[in-house]
LUMFIDREN-307365 format. One record per residue: x, y, z of N, C-alpha, C in turn; residue number from 1; residue in one letter. Coordinates in nm, 3 decimals, decimal comma, m for minus. Layout:
// residues N
REC       nxx       nyy       nzz      caxx      cayy      cazz       cxx       cyy       czz   pos   code
REC         X         Y         Z         X         Y         Z         X         Y         Z   NUM      a
...
// end
This chain:
// residues 297
REC       nxx       nyy       nzz      caxx      cayy      cazz       cxx       cyy       czz   pos   code
REC     8,933    17,556     9,231     8,856    17,619     9,124     8,845    17,522     9,008     1      m
REC     8,722    17,495     8,957     8,707    17,397     8,849     8,769    17,447     8,718     2      p
REC     8,805    17,352     8,632     8,857    17,388     8,500     8,747    17,454     8,419     3      a
REC     8,783    17,539     8,321     8,681    17,602     8,237     8,593    17,499     8,167     4      p
REC     8,468    17,534     8,147     8,373    17,448     8,078     8,366    17,492     7,932     5      l
REC     8,391    17,399     7,842     8,386    17,426     7,699     8,268    17,352     7,638     6      h
REC     8,175    17,427     7,578     8,062    17,367     7,509     8,087    17,370     7,359     7      l
REC     8,058    17,258     7,294     8,068    17,250     7,149     7,939    17,199     7,091     8      g
REC     7,897    17,258     6,979     7,778    17,215     6,908     7,816    17,177     6,766     9      v
REC     7,774    17,061     6,723     7,793    17,015     6,585     7,658    17,021     6,516    10      d
REC     7,644    17,116     6,424     7,519    17,134     6,351     7,526    17,054     6,222    11      l
REC     7,460    16,939     6,220     7,463    16,852     6,103     7,332    16,857     6,026    12      g
REC     7,329    16,785     5,916     7,209    16,784     5,833     7,094    16,707     5,895    13      g
REC     7,125    16,609     5,981     7,020    16,527     6,042     7,014    16,539     6,193    14      t
REC     7,124    16,586     6,256     7,124    16,597     6,402     7,203    16,720     6,446    15      k
REC     7,165    16,772     6,561     7,241    16,876     6,630     7,289    16,814     6,760    16      i
REC     7,420    16,815     6,781     7,478    16,751     6,899     7,553    16,854     6,981    17      e
REC     7,545    16,841     7,112     7,621    16,927     7,203     7,708    16,841     7,292    18      i
REC     7,826    16,891     7,324     7,914    16,824     7,418     7,965    16,928     7,516    19      i
REC     7,989    16,887     7,640     8,050    16,973     7,741     8,180    16,907     7,785    20      a
REC     8,291    16,980     7,772     8,422    16,928     7,808     8,478    17,010     7,924    21      l
REC     8,533    16,941     8,020     8,602    17,004     8,132     8,740    16,942     8,141    22      e
REC     8,841    17,021     8,106     8,978    16,972     8,103     8,991    16,849     8,012    23      d
REC     8,915    16,849     7,901     8,920    16,740     7,805     8,829    16,624     7,836    24      g
REC     8,771    16,623     7,955     8,682    16,514     7,994     8,538    16,547     7,957    25      r
REC     8,469    16,449     7,902     8,330    16,470     7,863     8,241    16,471     7,986    26      e
REC     8,170    16,582     8,005     8,078    16,593     8,118     7,934    16,568     8,077    27      r
REC     7,903    16,594     7,950     7,765    16,582     7,904     7,765    16,574     7,752    28      l
REC     7,667    16,499     7,699     7,646    16,495     7,554     7,497    16,473     7,528    29      r
REC     7,440    16,554     7,441     7,300    16,543     7,404     7,286    16,568     7,254    30      r
REC     7,177    16,521     7,197     7,152    16,548     7,055     7,003    16,558     7,029    31      r
REC     6,971    16,633     6,923     6,834    16,650     6,876     6,832    16,635     6,725    32      l
REC     6,718    16,595     6,666     6,707    16,597     6,520     6,717    16,741     6,470    33      p
REC     6,781    16,761     6,356     6,790    16,894     6,297     6,659    16,930     6,228    34      t
REC     6,598    17,042     6,265     6,479    17,086     6,192     6,513    17,106     6,044    35      p
REC     6,430    17,060     5,956     6,460    17,064     5,814     6,409    17,193     5,751    36      q
REC     6,502    17,263     5,683     6,467    17,385     5,608     6,396    17,488     5,694    37      d
REC     6,438    17,503     5,819     6,374    17,597     5,910     6,481    17,662     5,997    38      d
REC     6,523    17,782     5,956     6,632    17,850     6,027     6,592    17,885     6,170    39      y
REC     6,474    17,939     6,188     6,430    17,980     6,322     6,427    17,861     6,417    40      a
REC     6,377    17,748     6,370     6,371    17,629     6,455     6,511    17,574     6,483    41      a
REC     6,601    17,583     6,385     6,739    17,539     6,406     6,806    17,624     6,512    42      t
REC     6,790    17,755     6,501     6,846    17,847     6,600     6,791    17,817     6,739    43      l
REC     6,661    17,797     6,748     6,599    17,768     6,878     6,649    17,636     6,936    44      a
REC     6,674    17,538     6,849     6,724    17,408     6,897     6,863    17,421     6,957    45      s
REC     6,949    17,497     6,891     7,085    17,517     6,943     7,080    17,588     7,077    46      i
REC     7,004    17,697     7,082     6,992    17,773     7,207     6,937    17,684     7,319    47      v
REC     6,836    17,605     7,289     6,778    17,518     7,389     6,877    17,415     7,441    48      g
REC     6,956    17,355     7,351     7,056    17,258     7,393     7,159    17,321     7,485    49      l
REC     7,204    17,441     7,451     7,305    17,509     7,532     7,249    17,542     7,670    50      v
REC     7,133    17,602     7,676     7,076    17,641     7,806     7,043    17,520     7,893    51      l
REC     6,992    17,414     7,830     6,961    17,293     7,907     7,089    17,229     7,962    52      d
REC     7,195    17,228     7,881     7,321    17,170     7,927     7,377    17,249     8,044    53      a
REC     7,373    17,380     8,033     7,427    17,463     8,141     7,342    17,452     8,267    54      e
REC     7,213    17,439     8,251     7,126    17,420     8,368     7,159    17,288     8,437    55      h
REC     7,179    17,184     8,359     7,209    17,052     8,417     7,343    17,052     8,488    56      e
REC     7,442    17,121     8,430     7,576    17,122     8,488     7,593    17,229     8,595    57      l
REC     7,499    17,323     8,601     7,504    17,426     8,703     7,608    17,533     8,680    58      g
REC     7,653    17,549     8,556     7,752    17,652     8,525     7,747    17,687     8,378    59      r
REC     7,803    17,802     8,346     7,804    17,856     8,211     7,938    17,826     8,145    60      r
REC     7,936    17,804     8,014     8,060    17,773     7,945     8,081    17,856     7,820    61      g
REC     8,200    17,846     7,763     8,225    17,904     7,631     8,154    17,819     7,527    62      s
REC     8,129    17,876     7,408     8,053    17,803     7,307     8,117    17,816     7,170    63      l
REC     8,142    17,701     7,107     8,185    17,695     6,969     8,087    17,609     6,890    64      g
REC     8,067    17,645     6,764     7,970    17,575     6,680     8,034    17,538     6,547    65      v
REC     8,024    17,410     6,511     8,069    17,365     6,381     7,951    17,355     6,286    66      g
REC     7,969    17,406     6,164     7,860    17,408     6,067     7,900    17,337     5,939    67      i
REC     7,802    17,282     5,866     7,832    17,213     5,740     7,843    17,311     5,624    68      p
REC     7,938    17,403     5,635     7,954    17,504     5,532     8,065    17,600     5,570    69      g
REC     8,072    17,713     5,500     8,176    17,811     5,528     8,113    17,947     5,553    70      i
REC     8,186    18,028     5,630     8,141    18,163     5,659     8,186    18,258     5,550    71      l
REC     8,114    18,366     5,534     8,154    18,469     5,439     8,289    18,527     5,482    72      a
REC     8,369    18,567     5,384     8,503    18,618     5,413     8,499    18,746     5,493    73      a
REC     8,392    18,823     5,481     8,388    18,956     5,544     8,298    18,962     5,667    74      d
REC     8,264    18,849     5,725     8,180    18,855     5,845     8,132    18,720     5,889    75      g
REC     8,030    18,720     5,976     7,983    18,597     6,036     7,870    18,529     5,963    76      g
REC     7,827    18,583     5,849     7,718    18,519     5,776     7,766    18,391     5,708    77      r
REC     7,675    18,297     5,694     7,707    18,169     5,629     7,704    18,189     5,478    78      v
REC     7,816    18,159     5,411     7,826    18,181     5,267     7,776    18,061     5,187    79      a
REC     7,821    17,943     5,228     7,779    17,819     5,162     7,755    17,714     5,268    80      r
REC     7,653    17,633     5,247     7,623    17,528     5,345     7,538    17,421     5,281    81      a
REC     7,556    17,297     5,328     7,470    17,188     5,282     7,326    17,211     5,326    82      n
REC     7,308    17,273     5,442     7,174    17,309     5,490     7,141    17,447     5,436    83      s
REC     7,057    17,452     5,333     7,034    17,576     5,260     6,971    17,686     5,346    84      q
REC     6,899    17,648     5,451     6,834    17,750     5,533     6,935    17,836     5,608    85      c
REC     7,061    17,791     5,615     7,165    17,868     5,683     7,227    17,976     5,595    86      l
REC     7,220    17,958     5,463     7,292    18,045     5,371     7,240    18,188     5,381    87      v
REC     7,336    18,280     5,398     7,301    18,421     5,409     7,261    18,465     5,549    88      g
REC     7,251    18,373     5,641     7,208    18,405     5,777     7,328    18,440     5,866    89      r
REC     7,307    18,530     5,958     7,409    18,567     6,055     7,393    18,477     6,178    90      d
REC     7,430    18,351     6,161     7,411    18,254     6,269     7,491    18,293     6,392    91      l
REC     7,613    18,337     6,373     7,695    18,377     6,487     7,630    18,492     6,563    92      q
REC     7,590    18,596     6,491     7,528    18,711     6,557     7,397    18,676     6,625    93      g
REC     7,317    18,592     6,562     7,190    18,553     6,621     7,209    18,472     6,749    94      d
REC     7,308    18,383     6,749     7,336    18,306     6,870     7,391    18,395     6,980    95      l
REC     7,478    18,487     6,945     7,534    18,577     7,045     7,425    18,664     7,108    96      e
REC     7,331    18,708     7,026     7,223    18,791     7,079     7,134    18,712     7,174    97      q
REC     7,104    18,588     7,139     7,014    18,508     7,223     7,082    18,456     7,349    98      r
REC     7,212    18,424     7,338     7,281    18,365     7,452     7,361    18,467     7,532    99      l
REC     7,371    18,588     7,481     7,439    18,697     7,550     7,583    18,661     7,588   100      q
REC     7,656    18,617     7,485     7,798    18,587     7,504     7,863    18,574     7,366   101      r
REC     7,995    18,583     7,358     8,062    18,558     7,230     8,047    18,411     7,190   102      p
REC     8,032    18,388     7,060     8,022    18,253     7,005     8,120    18,243     6,888   103      v
REC     8,189    18,131     6,876     8,280    18,109     6,764     8,223    18,002     6,673   104      r
REC     8,227    18,029     6,542     8,178    17,936     6,440     8,294    17,892     6,352   105      l
REC     8,286    17,770     6,302     8,387    17,720     6,209     8,326    17,609     6,124   106      a
REC     8,386    17,585     6,011     8,349    17,473     5,926     8,368    17,342     6,003   107      n
REC     8,283    17,244     5,977     8,292    17,118     6,053     8,423    17,044     6,028   108      d
REC     8,483    17,059     5,909     8,614    16,996     5,884     8,724    17,064     5,965   109      a
REC     8,715    17,196     5,982     8,810    17,265     6,069     8,798    17,215     6,212   110      d
REC     8,674    17,192     6,256     8,652    17,141     6,391     8,711    17,001     6,406   111      c
REC     8,692    16,917     6,305     8,751    16,783     6,307     8,903    16,792     6,323   112      f
REC     8,967    16,875     6,240     9,112    16,887     6,246     9,158    16,941     6,381   113      a
REC     9,084    17,038     6,434     9,122    17,097     6,563     9,112    16,994     6,675   114      l
REC     9,008    16,913     6,673     8,993    16,809     6,774     9,111    16,714     6,773   115      s
REC     9,147    16,668     6,655     9,254    16,569     6,645     9,391    16,630     6,674   116      e
REC     9,406    16,762     6,651     9,532    16,829     6,682     9,542    16,863     6,830   117      a
REC     9,428    16,881     6,897     9,429    16,923     7,037     9,456    16,806     7,131   118      t
REC     9,374    16,704     7,124     9,393    16,590     7,213     9,360    16,458     7,143   119      d
REC     9,367    16,458     7,011     9,338    16,338     6,933     9,463    16,272     6,881   120      g
REC     9,452    16,213     6,762     9,561    16,133     6,706     9,687    16,214     6,682   121      a
REC     9,673    16,343     6,651     9,788    16,427     6,618     9,819    16,527     6,729   122      a
REC     9,781    16,496     6,852     9,806    16,587     6,963     9,954    16,622     6,970   123      a
REC     9,982    16,752     6,979    10,120    16,797     6,990    10,187    16,828     6,859   124      g
REC    10,127    16,788     6,747    10,186    16,817     6,616    10,165    16,964     6,581   125      a
REC    10,266    17,029     6,526    10,259    17,172     6,497    10,167    17,203     6,380   126      e
REC    10,177    17,124     6,272    10,094    17,146     6,153    10,016    17,018     6,126   127      i
REC     9,882    17,030     6,127     9,796    16,913     6,110     9,699    16,940     5,995   128      v
REC     9,688    16,843     5,906     9,591    16,847     5,797     9,489    16,738     5,826   129      f
REC     9,367    16,778     5,858     9,261    16,684     5,893     9,167    16,665     5,777   130      g
REC     9,148    16,541     5,733     9,073    16,509     5,611     8,947    16,431     5,647   131      v
REC     8,835    16,469     5,588     8,711    16,392     5,600     8,683    16,326     5,466   132      i
REC     8,677    16,193     5,468     8,645    16,113     5,349     8,513    16,042     5,376   133      l
REC     8,404    16,101     5,336     8,273    16,044     5,362     8,181    16,064     5,245   134      g
REC     8,059    16,110     5,271     7,968    16,139     5,161     8,015    16,261     5,082   135      t
REC     8,103    16,338     5,141     8,174    16,446     5,074     8,320    16,438     5,111   136      g
REC     8,398    16,533     5,062     8,540    16,539     5,093     8,570    16,679     5,145   137      v
REC     8,630    16,687     5,262     8,667    16,816     5,317     8,796    16,805     5,395   138      g
REC     8,845    16,919     5,439     8,968    16,919     5,517     8,977    17,046     5,599   139      a
REC     9,059    17,038     5,703     9,088    17,154     5,787     9,237    17,158     5,815   140      g
REC     9,287    17,277     5,839     9,429    17,298     5,865     9,443    17,360     6,003   141      i
REC     9,527    17,300     6,087     9,554    17,354     6,220     9,704    17,378     6,231   142      v
REC     9,741    17,500     6,269     9,881    17,537     6,286     9,897    17,596     6,426   143      i
REC     9,988    17,538     6,501    10,011    17,587     6,637     9,889    17,577     6,726   144      g
REC     9,805    17,478     6,701     9,688    17,455     6,784     9,567    17,538     6,750   145      g
REC     9,571    17,616     6,641     9,457    17,698     6,602     9,423    17,674     6,455   146      r
REC     9,295    17,673     6,420     9,257    17,656     6,279     9,307    17,773     6,196   147      p
REC     9,352    17,741     6,076     9,399    17,844     5,984     9,279    17,908     5,916   148      l
REC     9,271    18,040     5,924     9,165    18,114     5,855     9,229    18,227     5,778   149      r
REC     9,216    18,222     5,646     9,274    18,324     5,561     9,171    18,427     5,518   150      g
REC     9,210    18,520     5,431     9,123    18,631     5,394     9,002    18,591     5,311   151      p
REC     9,004    18,473     5,249     8,890    18,425     5,171     8,805    18,323     5,245   152      n
REC     8,847    18,287     5,367     8,772    18,193     5,452     8,751    18,057     5,386   153      a
REC     8,848    18,013     5,306     8,835    17,883     5,239     8,953    17,790     5,268   154      v
REC     9,029    17,818     5,374     9,142    17,731     5,407     9,095    17,587     5,424   155      s
REC     9,163    17,495     5,360     9,130    17,354     5,373     9,026    17,303     5,276   156      g
REC     8,977    17,386     5,184     8,878    17,337     5,087     8,946    17,254     4,979   157      e
REC     9,006    17,148     5,027     9,087    17,058     4,947     9,003    16,979     4,847   158      w
REC     8,880    16,948     4,883     8,794    16,867     4,797     8,758    16,933     4,666   159      g
REC     8,778    17,065     4,657     8,743    17,137     4,535     8,866    17,187     4,462   160      h
REC     8,971    17,104     4,469     9,088    17,118     4,383     9,089    16,999     4,289   161      n
REC     9,152    17,012     4,172     9,151    16,901     4,077     9,244    16,788     4,118   162      p
REC     9,213    16,668     4,073     9,299    16,553     4,098     9,434    16,573     4,028   163      l
REC     9,546    16,566     4,102     9,677    16,584     4,039     9,719    16,465     3,951   164      p
REC     9,802    16,492     3,856     9,862    16,389     3,769     9,755    16,295     3,712   165      w
REC     9,650    16,355     3,662     9,537    16,278     3,610     9,574    16,207     3,482   166      r
REC     9,519    16,085     3,463     9,541    16,010     3,340     9,411    15,940     3,300   167      s
REC     9,413    15,877     3,183     9,295    15,806     3,135     9,252    15,696     3,231   168      a
REC     9,347    15,640     3,307     9,314    15,533     3,401     9,222    15,580     3,514   169      a
REC     9,212    15,711     3,532     9,127    15,764     3,637     8,981    15,772     3,597   170      d
REC     8,949    15,743     3,472     8,811    15,738     3,429     8,764    15,867     3,363   171      g
REC     8,636    15,869     3,334     8,577    15,981     3,260     8,570    16,106     3,346   172      a
REC     8,571    16,219     3,279     8,553    16,348     3,346     8,413    16,356     3,406   173      t
REC     8,406    16,408     3,528     8,277    16,425     3,594     8,264    16,567     3,648   174      r
REC     8,145    16,621     3,633     8,117    16,755     3,682     8,087    16,751     3,832   175      r
REC     8,155    16,835     3,908     8,130    16,847     4,051     8,010    16,939     4,073   176      c
REC     7,945    16,925     4,188     7,830    17,011     4,217     7,869    17,158     4,225   177      y
REC     8,000    17,187     4,244     8,044    17,326     4,250     8,047    17,391     4,113   178      c
REC     8,033    17,310     4,006     8,031    17,362     3,871     8,157    17,337     3,790   179      g
REC     8,262    17,287     3,855     8,387    17,256     3,786     8,401    17,106     3,767   180      l
REC     8,497    17,067     3,684     8,516    16,925     3,651     8,630    16,863     3,731   181      d
REC     8,610    16,736     3,768     8,715    16,652     3,825     8,775    16,704     3,955   182      d
REC     8,691    16,768     4,038     8,736    16,799     4,174     8,768    16,670     4,248   183      c
REC     8,852    16,679     4,347     8,885    16,561     4,427     8,760    16,492     4,481   184      l
REC     8,659    16,569     4,512     8,536    16,511     4,564     8,473    16,414     4,466   185      e
REC     8,492    16,434     4,336     8,434    16,345     4,236     8,510    16,214     4,223   186      t
REC     8,620    16,201     4,296     8,697    16,076     4,299     8,698    16,012     4,438   187      f
REC     8,710    16,094     4,542     8,745    16,042     4,675     8,632    16,031     4,774   188      l
REC     8,517    16,094     4,750     8,406    16,073     4,844     8,346    15,934     4,820   189      c
REC     8,278    15,881     4,919     8,225    15,745     4,910     8,135    15,721     4,790   190      g
REC     8,032    15,804     4,768     7,943    15,782     4,653     8,016    15,790     4,520   191      p
REC     8,112    15,882     4,508     8,184    15,896     4,381     8,273    15,774     4,355   192      a
REC     8,343    15,729     4,460     8,427    15,611     4,443     8,343    15,490     4,402   193      w
REC     8,230    15,472     4,468     8,143    15,359     4,435     8,091    15,371     4,291   194      a
REC     8,050    15,490     4,251     7,996    15,509     4,116     8,103    15,484     4,011   195      a
REC     8,224    15,532     4,034     8,331    15,514     3,936     8,374    15,368     3,924   196      r
REC     8,354    15,290     4,030     8,392    15,148     4,023     8,301    15,070     3,931   197      s
REC     8,176    15,120     3,912     8,077    15,058     3,822     8,050    14,912     3,857   198      a
REC     8,054    14,879     3,986     8,028    14,742     4,030     7,890    14,727     4,095   199      l
REC     7,816    14,835     4,102     7,683    14,829     4,162     7,685    14,813     4,311   200      g
REC     7,795    14,850     4,378     7,808    14,839     4,523     7,824    14,977     4,582   201      l
REC     7,773    14,997     4,705     7,802    15,123     4,772     7,943    15,115     4,830   202      d
REC     7,989    15,225     4,887     8,128    15,232     4,930     8,161    15,129     5,037   203      a
REC     8,071    15,108     5,132     8,097    15,010     5,238     8,110    14,869     5,180   204      r
REC     8,016    14,832     5,093     8,020    14,699     5,033     8,141    14,683     4,942   205      a
REC     8,178    14,791     4,874     8,295    14,786     4,785     8,422    14,761     4,865   206      l
REC     8,437    14,830     4,978     8,554    14,809     5,062     8,558    14,667     5,117   207      a
REC     8,442    14,616     5,159     8,437    14,479     5,212     8,473    14,377     5,104   208      e
REC     8,423    14,400     4,981     8,454    14,308     4,871     8,603    14,309     4,841   209      a
REC     8,666    14,425     4,847     8,810    14,434     4,823     8,887    14,357     4,928   210      a
REC     8,845    14,370     5,055     8,914    14,300     5,163     8,897    14,148     5,151   211      m
REC     8,789    14,105     5,087     8,765    13,962     5,069     8,830    13,907     4,943   212      q
REC     8,901    13,991     4,869     8,977    13,944     4,754     8,906    13,952     4,621   213      g
REC     8,790    14,020     4,616     8,721    14,038     4,488     8,811    14,119     4,395   214      h
REC     8,844    14,065     4,278     8,947    14,123     4,193     8,914    14,266     4,149   215      a
REC     8,792    14,288     4,099     8,756    14,421     4,049     8,748    14,521     4,164   216      a
REC     8,694    14,478     4,278     8,687    14,567     4,393     8,826    14,599     4,445   217      a
REC     8,912    14,500     4,443     9,049    14,520     4,488     9,120    14,622     4,398   218      n
REC     9,098    14,612     4,267     9,157    14,707     4,173     9,103    14,847     4,197   219      a
REC     8,973    14,857     4,229     8,913    14,987     4,257     8,973    15,049     4,383   220      a
REC     8,999    14,967     4,484     9,058    15,019     4,607     9,203    15,060     4,584   221      l
REC     9,276    14,983     4,505     9,414    15,020     4,475     9,419    15,153     4,399   222      e
REC     9,326    15,171     4,306     9,320    15,298     4,233     9,285    15,412     4,328   223      r
REC     9,194    15,388     4,422     9,158    15,489     4,521     9,280    15,528     4,605   224      y
REC     9,357    15,430     4,649     9,477    15,458     4,729     9,574    15,547     4,651   225      c
REC     9,589    15,518     4,524     9,681    15,597     4,441     9,628    15,739     4,422   226      d
REC     9,498    15,754     4,400     9,440    15,887     4,386     9,453    15,967     4,515   227      q
REC     9,430    15,901     4,628     9,444    15,969     4,757     9,589    16,009     4,781   228      l
REC     9,683    15,923     4,744     9,825    15,955     4,759     9,861    16,078     4,675   229      a
REC     9,812    16,083     4,552     9,840    16,200     4,467     9,781    16,327     4,527   230      r
REC     9,658    16,315     4,576     9,590    16,431     4,633     9,662    16,482     4,758   231      a
REC     9,709    16,390     4,842     9,780    16,430     4,963     9,922    16,478     4,932   232      l
REC     9,982    16,425     4,827    10,116    16,470     4,790    10,117    16,619     4,757   233      a
REC    10,013    16,666     4,689    10,008    16,809     4,657     9,996    16,893     4,784   234      s
REC     9,927    16,841     4,886     9,916    16,911     5,014    10,050    16,911     5,086   235      v
REC    10,115    16,796     5,090    10,244    16,785     5,160    10,349    16,872     5,092   236      i
REC    10,351    16,874     4,958    10,447    16,958     4,887    10,426    17,106     4,918   237      n
REC    10,302    17,145     4,944    10,270    17,286     4,968    10,275    17,323     5,116   238      l
REC    10,214    17,239     5,201    10,195    17,273     5,342    10,297    17,206     5,435   239      l
REC    10,346    17,089     5,396    10,442    17,011     5,473    10,395    16,985     5,616   240      d
REC    10,277    16,923     5,633    10,225    16,898     5,768    10,303    16,788     5,840   241      p
REC    10,301    16,797     5,972    10,362    16,691     6,052    10,273    16,567     6,054   242      h
REC    10,142    16,587     6,044    10,049    16,474     6,047     9,929    16,502     5,957   243      a
REC     9,882    16,397     5,892     9,755    16,398     5,820     9,665    16,299     5,892   244      v
REC     9,548    16,345     5,936     9,454    16,259     6,008     9,332    16,238     5,920   245      v
REC     9,291    16,113     5,905     9,176    16,079     5,821     9,054    16,050     5,909   246      l
REC     8,940    16,106     5,869     8,812    16,079     5,932     8,706    16,054     5,827   247      g
REC     8,583    16,028     5,869     8,477    15,993     5,776     8,474    15,843     5,753   248      g
REC     8,367    15,796     5,689     8,347    15,653     5,674     8,459    15,580     5,604   249      g
REC     8,518    15,639     5,500     8,623    15,570     5,426     8,754    15,562     5,505   250      l
REC     8,767    15,643     5,609     8,889    15,638     5,690     8,902    15,507     5,766   251      s
REC     8,793    15,428     5,769     8,798    15,298     5,839     8,859    15,187     5,755   252      n
REC     8,897    15,218     5,631     8,961    15,117     5,546     9,108    15,105     5,586   253      i
REC     9,143    14,995     5,648     9,277    14,979     5,706     9,387    14,989     5,601   254      a
REC     9,360    14,946     5,479     9,465    14,944     5,377     9,518    15,084     5,345   255      r
REC     9,438    15,186     5,365     9,483    15,323     5,336     9,610    15,357     5,411   256      l
REC     9,621    15,312     5,535     9,733    15,352     5,620     9,862    15,276     5,586   257      y
REC     9,849    15,171     5,506     9,968    15,101     5,456    10,003    15,145     5,315   258      r
REC     9,903    15,145     5,224     9,933    15,169     5,083     9,960    15,317     5,052   259      r
REC     9,886    15,408     5,112     9,907    15,549     5,078    10,049    15,595     5,116   260      v
REC    10,100    15,564     5,237    10,239    15,600     5,265    10,339    15,531     5,171   261      p
REC    10,307    15,412     5,124    10,396    15,346     5,029    10,398    15,419     4,894   262      e
REC    10,283    15,473     4,854    10,272    15,538     4,724    10,315    15,684     4,726   263      l
REC    10,302    15,749     4,839    10,328    15,893     4,847    10,467    15,936     4,800   264      l
REC    10,575    15,866     4,839    10,707    15,914     4,798    10,725    15,929     4,647   265      p
REC    10,651    15,854     4,569    10,661    15,865     4,424    10,607    15,996     4,370   266      g
REC    10,532    16,070     4,452    10,473    16,197     4,409    10,528    16,318     4,483   267      y
REC    10,613    16,295     4,583    10,664    16,405     4,663    10,792    16,463     4,603   268      l
REC    10,814    16,591     4,627    10,940    16,654     4,589    11,048    16,621     4,691   269      f
REC    11,008    16,589     4,815    11,103    16,554     4,920    11,168    16,420     4,892   270      a
REC    11,282    16,394     4,956    11,353    16,268     4,933    11,300    16,155     5,019   271      d
REC    11,215    16,188     5,118    11,154    16,084     5,200    11,027    16,140     5,263   272      r
REC    10,940    16,050     5,309    10,814    16,089     5,371    10,830    16,088     5,523   273      l
REC    10,813    16,204     5,585    10,817    16,213     5,731    10,681    16,245     5,791   274      n
REC    10,584    16,280     5,709    10,449    16,309     5,756    10,380    16,180     5,797   275      t
REC    10,316    16,181     5,914    10,243    16,063     5,961    10,100    16,064     5,907   276      r
REC    10,054    15,949     5,861     9,915    15,932     5,818     9,844    15,852     5,927   277      l
REC     9,741    15,913     5,989     9,682    15,856     6,109     9,530    15,847     6,100   278      l
REC     9,471    15,744     6,158     9,324    15,742     6,174     9,284    15,831     6,290   279      p
REC     9,167    15,891     6,280     9,120    15,980     6,386     9,102    15,905     6,518   280      a
REC     9,140    15,969     6,626     9,122    15,907     6,757     8,976    15,910     6,800   281      r
REC     8,908    16,022     6,771     8,773    16,039     6,823     8,664    16,011     6,720   282      f
REC     8,701    15,971     6,599     8,603    15,931     6,500     8,495    16,034     6,478   283      g
REC     8,368    15,990     6,483     8,255    16,078     6,458     8,239    16,185     6,566   284      d
REC     8,307    16,169     6,679     8,296    16,267     6,787     8,390    16,385     6,769   285      s
REC     8,481    16,377     6,671     8,580    16,483     6,658     8,518    16,616     6,620   286      s
REC     8,412    16,616     6,540     8,351    16,743     6,499     8,299    16,822     6,617   287      g
REC     8,224    16,758     6,704     8,166    16,829     6,819     8,273    16,863     6,922   288      v
REC     8,372    16,779     6,940     8,482    16,811     7,031     8,563    16,929     6,980   289      r
REC     8,587    16,931     6,849     8,662    17,043     6,791     8,587    17,174     6,804   290      g
REC     8,454    17,169     6,793     8,376    17,291     6,813     8,399    17,345     6,954   291      a
REC     8,404    17,258     7,053     8,431    17,302     7,190     8,571    17,363     7,201   292      a
REC     8,667    17,308     7,127     8,805    17,357     7,136     8,830    17,483     7,053   293      w
REC     8,725    17,539     6,990     8,741    17,669     6,922     8,779    17,777     7,022   294      l
REC     8,749    17,752     7,150     8,801    17,836     7,259     8,917    17,761     7,323   295      w
REC     9,034    17,823     7,336     9,153    17,751     7,387     9,130    17,694     7,526   296      p
REC     9,200    17,588     7,553     9,193    17,521     7,684     9,248    17,612     7,793   297      r
// end
């Protein structure tokens, strides 16, 4: 008897991707451009990808979907999302009606964390904090192999907490798009880090300049490492995860995995650091893999 087929869909701002996993092995992967500002077309694209994948594989699978936003606390409607056409829509219910099966939805950062906790860099760890450092900042929490979902449906919204132990050296106050000041996202996402450095470089070029010994870029990266250490220290003091896994474009900066663990003990209440800081095993593929793992293996 074949292993169960797990289908995962990653609904992004520019692409919709599907993966089919059988016992952790990739059987199929396809992607389509995301229809812009068109909910009906987005829904049809997801349904089409699922049905085409199942037709090609000759069998039906479970389905999980990762979305760039959060669900309402009291149901399956999308409460907030980067793709505005999703907001207020019952995406889960609409997919279930069209596909005639249960569907599980989760934030894309939760899917990332679940992927890395299931068979990625933190496989086997009991408590995993998965961080995305890219054009935005997000996180997901996995405990005992399942994403944590609380009564407000905002578990892991780490990017919208303030930077701990802030000082004048961290620069001017900046308003976050959420309406509050100095959220972690205004320091740690790629565009914010580049803007605060005031060197006229984007995040990729800034990281490369730092690695090449450019003094100002190097100072900007050292400040970033310290800010990330402070931000993670507050998580470790509260959640005490066994592993923190970094994903997103900035997670490719090798220095983070040396300097942040060196800096963290200065901000922890514990007498030593036992939490592992790890790069993602599956990189950009973790979101879609985690969506598939919303149904247990």
